[in-house]
C-alpha positions as CSV (number, residue, x, y, z in Angstrom):
1,V,-0.1,0.2,0.1
2,I,2.6,2.5,0.9
3,T,4.1,2.4,-2.4
4,N,0.8,2.7,-4.5
5,R,0.0,6.5,-4.9
6,E,-3.4,5.5,-6.5
7,V,-4.6,3.8,-3.5
8,I,-3.0,6.3,-1.0
9,A,-5.1,8.9,-2.9
10,L,-8.3,7.3,-1.9
11,N,-7.5,7.7,1.8
12,Q,-6.2,11.2,1.0
13,D,-9.3,12.2,-1.4
14,V,-10.4,16.0,-0.8
15,L,-14.1,14.9,-0.2
16,G,-12.9,13.0,3.0
17,L,-16.2,10.7,2.6
18,Q,-16.4,7.4,4.4
19,A,-17.1,4.5,2.2
20,Q,-20.7,2.8,2.5
21,V,-21.6,-0.8,2.1
22,V,-23.2,-1.4,-1.3
23,S,-23.9,-5.0,-0.8
24,R,-23.0,-7.8,1.7
25,E,-23.4,-11.4,1.0
26,G,-21.9,-13.8,3.8
27,K,-18.4,-12.7,4.2
28,R,-18.3,-10.9,0.7
29,I,-18.7,-7.1,1.0
30,I,-18.5,-4.2,-1.4
31,L,-17.9,-0.9,-0.4
32,A,-17.9,2.5,-2.2
33,K,-17.6,6.2,-2.2
34,Q,-17.8,9.4,-4.3
35,I,-14.2,10.6,-4.9
36,E,-12.8,14.0,-6.3
37,V,-16.0,15.8,-7.3
38,A,-19.1,15.8,-4.9
39,Q,-22.1,14.4,-6.8
40,G,-19.8,13.8,-9.7
41,K,-19.3,10.8,-11.9
42,I,-16.3,9.1,-10.1
43,R,-16.4,6.1,-7.5
44,A,-14.0,4.5,-5.5
45,V,-14.9,0.8,-4.8
46,A,-13.6,-2.0,-2.6
47,L,-14.7,-5.6,-3.0
48,F,-13.6,-7.6,-0.1
49,N,-13.8,-11.5,0.0
50,G,-13.7,-12.8,3.5
51,E,-14.1,-16.4,2.2
52,S,-11.5,-19.1,2.5
53,S,-11.4,-19.4,-1.4
54,A,-11.2,-17.1,-4.4
55,T,-14.5,-16.1,-5.8
56,T,-15.9,-13.8,-8.6
57,M,-17.4,-10.7,-7.2
58,R,-19.8,-8.2,-9.2
59,I,-20.4,-4.5,-8.9
60,N,-23.5,-3.3,-10.6
61,F,-23.1,0.3,-11.7
62,K,-26.5,1.3,-10.8
63,D,-25.8,0.4,-7.0
64,V,-23.1,3.4,-7.0
65,E,-25.2,5.7,-9.2
66,L,-23.2,5.4,-12.4
67,G,-24.9,4.7,-15.9
68,G,-23.9,4.4,-19.6
69,S,-20.3,3.4,-20.4
70,V,-18.3,3.2,-17.1
71,R,-14.3,3.1,-17.4
72,V,-12.9,0.7,-14.8
73,R,-9.4,1.3,-13.5
74,D,-7.6,-1.5,-11.3
75,L,-5.9,0.4,-8.4
76,W,-3.7,-2.4,-7.4
77,E,-2.5,-2.9,-10.8
78,Q,-2.4,0.7,-11.7
79,K,-3.9,-0.1,-15.2
80,N,-7.2,0.5,-16.8
81,A,-9.6,-2.7,-17.0
82,G,-11.5,-1.2,-20.0
83,N,-15.0,0.2,-20.4
84,Y,-18.3,-1.6,-19.1
85,T,-22.0,-1.2,-19.1
86,D,-24.3,-2.5,-16.1
87,Y,-21.7,-4.2,-14.2
88,Y,-17.9,-5.4,-13.7
89,E,-16.8,-8.6,-12.4
90,V,-13.7,-9.5,-11.0
91,T,-12.1,-12.6,-9.2
92,V,-11.0,-11.7,-5.7
93,P,-8.5,-14.0,-3.8
94,A,-9.4,-15.3,-0.4
95,H,-9.3,-12.9,2.4
96,G,-8.3,-10.1,-0.3
97,T,-9.6,-6.9,-1.7
98,A,-10.0,-5.6,-5.2
99,M,-9.7,-1.7,-5.7
100,L,-11.4,0.0,-8.3
101,R,-11.7,3.5,-9.7
102,L,-14.9,4.0,-11.9
103,V,-15.6,6.6,-14.2
104,G,-19.3,7.0,-15.4
105,E,-20.5,8.2,-18.6
106,T,-23.5,9.6,-16.6
107,S,-24.7,9.7,-12.9
108,F,-27.7,9.9,-10.9
109,D,-28.8,10.8,-7.3
110,K,-28.3,8.5,-4.6
111,T,-31.8,7.1,-3.6
112,K,-31.0,4.4,-0.8
113,F,-29.8,5.2,2.4
114,E,-28.7,2.3,4.9
115,G,-29.6,2.9,8.7
116,E,-26.2,2.0,9.9
117,D,-24.8,5.2,7.9
118,A,-26.9,7.7,9.6
119,F,-25.8,10.1,12.1
120,L,-27.0,9.2,15.9
121,N,-27.6,12.1,17.7
122,N,-27.4,10.3,21.2
123,Y,-24.9,7.7,20.2
124,N,-22.5,6.9,23.2
125,A,-19.7,4.1,22.5
126,V,-18.9,4.0,26.3
127,K,-22.3,4.1,28.0
128,V,-24.7,2.4,25.8
129,G,-27.8,2.9,27.9
130,N,-31.0,3.2,25.7
131,N,-29.7,5.4,23.1
132,A,-30.0,4.6,19.5
133,R,-27.3,2.2,18.4
134,V,-26.3,0.1,15.3
135,S,-26.9,-3.6,15.6
136,A,-26.6,-6.6,13.4
137,K,-29.9,-8.2,12.0
138,N,-30.4,-11.0,9.7
139,G,-32.6,-10.1,6.7
140,A,-31.5,-6.5,6.9
141,S,-30.3,-5.2,3.4
142,G,-26.8,-4.3,4.8
143,G,-26.7,-6.6,7.5
144,Y,-27.4,-4.0,10.3
145,L,-30.1,-1.6,11.5
146,I,-30.8,1.2,13.9
147,G,-32.3,0.0,17.3
148,W,-33.4,1.9,20.4
149,L,-34.2,4.8,18.3
150,G,-36.5,7.5,20.0
151,N,-38.2,7.6,23.4
152,S,-36.7,11.0,23.7
153,A,-36.7,14.1,21.7
154,S,-32.9,14.1,21.6
155,N,-32.4,10.4,20.6
156,W,-32.9,10.8,16.7
157,A,-31.3,9.5,13.7
158,E,-30.3,11.8,10.8
159,F,-29.5,11.5,7.0
160,R,-27.6,14.4,6.1
161,N,-26.4,15.4,2.5
162,V,-29.4,13.8,0.8
163,Y,-28.9,15.3,-2.7
164,S,-31.5,16.1,-5.1
165,S,-30.5,17.5,-8.4
166,A,-33.9,18.9,-9.4
167,G,-36.0,18.9,-6.0
168,G,-39.6,18.3,-5.8
169,E,-41.9,15.6,-4.7
170,Y,-40.6,12.1,-3.7
171,E,-41.9,9.1,-2.3
172,L,-40.0,8.2,0.8
173,T,-40.1,4.6,2.1
174,V,-39.2,3.4,5.4
175,Y,-38.0,-0.1,5.9
176,Y,-38.3,-1.4,9.7
177,F,-38.7,-4.4,11.8
178,T,-41.0,-4.3,15.0
179,G,-42.3,-6.6,17.2
180,Q,-45.1,-4.2,18.3
181,S,-47.2,-1.1,17.0
182,R,-44.9,1.9,16.9
183,N,-44.9,5.4,15.8
184,L,-42.1,7.1,13.7
185,S,-41.6,10.9,13.3
186,I,-39.9,11.7,9.8
187,S,-38.7,15.4,9.3
188,V,-37.5,16.6,6.0
189,N,-35.7,20.0,6.4
190,E,-37.8,20.6,9.5
191,Q,-40.9,19.6,7.9
192,E,-42.7,17.0,9.7
193,Y,-44.3,13.7,8.2
194,P,-45.7,11.6,11.1
195,M,-46.2,7.9,10.7
196,S,-48.3,5.9,13.2
197,G,-49.3,2.4,13.8
198,L,-46.2,0.9,12.3
199,T,-46.6,-2.8,12.7
200,A,-45.2,-6.3,11.3
201,P,-46.0,-9.8,11.4
202,N,-43.1,-10.5,13.9
203,S,-39.9,-8.8,15.0
204,N,-38.0,-10.7,12.1
205,T,-40.1,-9.7,9.4
206,L,-38.8,-6.8,7.2
207,V,-41.9,-4.4,6.1
208,S,-42.1,-1.0,4.7
209,K,-44.5,2.1,4.8
210,S,-44.1,5.2,2.5
211,V,-45.0,8.6,2.6
212,N,-44.7,11.5,0.1
213,V,-42.3,14.4,0.8
214,T,-40.9,17.4,-0.5
215,L,-37.0,17.7,-1.2
216,K,-35.6,20.9,-2.2
217,Q,-32.8,21.1,-5.0
218,G,-29.5,20.6,-3.7
219,Y,-29.0,19.0,0.0
220,N,-31.5,17.8,2.1
221,I,-31.9,16.4,5.8
222,I,-34.1,13.7,6.8
223,R,-34.5,12.7,10.2
224,L,-36.2,9.9,12.2
225,G,-37.2,9.5,15.8
226,N,-40.1,9.7,18.2
227,A,-40.2,11.7,21.2
228,T,-42.7,10.1,23.0
229,G,-42.0,6.5,22.5
230,Y,-39.5,3.9,20.9
231,A,-39.5,4.0,17.2
232,P,-39.5,0.9,15.0
233,D,-35.8,-0.5,14.2
234,I,-34.7,1.0,11.0
235,D,-33.1,-0.9,8.3
236,K,-32.7,1.6,5.5
237,I,-34.8,4.4,3.6
238,E,-35.5,4.8,-0.2
239,L,-36.6,7.7,-2.3
240,K,-38.4,7.7,-5.4
241,A,-39.3,10.9,-7.6
242,L,-42.9,11.4,-8.5
């Protein structure tokens, strides 16, 4: 690593963003982040194979908001792998990681936000208490969820820098787990959109509920919480332009 300028450049990237999980399957994890230009057409992708044998892993370009012809560069080899559409596959050795730089012909707004990537206002790594925290969960899309959310006006989760290139009306869908009926307060740029009576067949069944919201052009803040009781456990939120 210390002799590879292209890999070091990811750590030193001007945007300073943390990579987020794109997909997780067993011990195989794909992570990605924007680099160089905010809301641009460039992504860094890491494909980690935690299995005991080599395996072929695929990055679907739509999962990193890229479209058209995508130029792929292998950062370990420091050479271009070619141009591809829809996806790119690479064989990753056991306990190894492929590192890629993708440049898309087009890009689009991010619409899926995993719970584990949210800012937790009352998070405390030393004294957990009843504050919101990230926990592993079978059946969650990224393998994790936000639990112990709410029961206080200050115990909220926030998705920051939710970018909309045009603004307008969106369908916001919350995916959650719960073993009992619970309420959820959603605010978008401080505009409230309450959800009440959120239920599920059981605490291990992922369910969803949607509400129409308004996003402004540019960056938005979406907050989830419940000041008067605990909210359901949050897997992710998704946005769909109307």
